[in-house]
C-alpha positions, 0 to 999 in steps of 0.5 A, spaced: 799 262 497 804 256 498 805 253 505 811 248 506 810 242 510 817 239 509 816 231 510 810 227 507 804 230 510 799 224 512 793 228 515 791 235 516 786 238 520 783 245 521 781 248 528 782 254 533 788 250 536 791 256 540 784 259 543 784 266 539 778 265 535 782 265 529 782 258 525 789 254 524 792 249 520 795 242 523 799 237 519 801 230 521 808 229 518 809 222 517 816 222 514 819 225 520 814 224 526 812 231 527 806 235 528 806 242 524 802 248 526 800 254 521 797 259 526 792 263 523 793 271 522 785 272 521 787 275 514 787 269 510 794 268 511 798 263 516 805 263 519 810 259 517 810 252 520 812 250 527 814 243 528 813 239 534 816 232 535 811 226 537 
């Protein structure tokens, strides 16, 4: 499965960022100064990226 990060991902981290006990993925996107999060669904799949400005 491929997950698009849009603009120049600079760093990546894995953790439970929404406190639901399921791992999520976060990226720091250098090209557009955003942070993107892929919320885990608990089945090995993730949501599409939701971006937040920094």
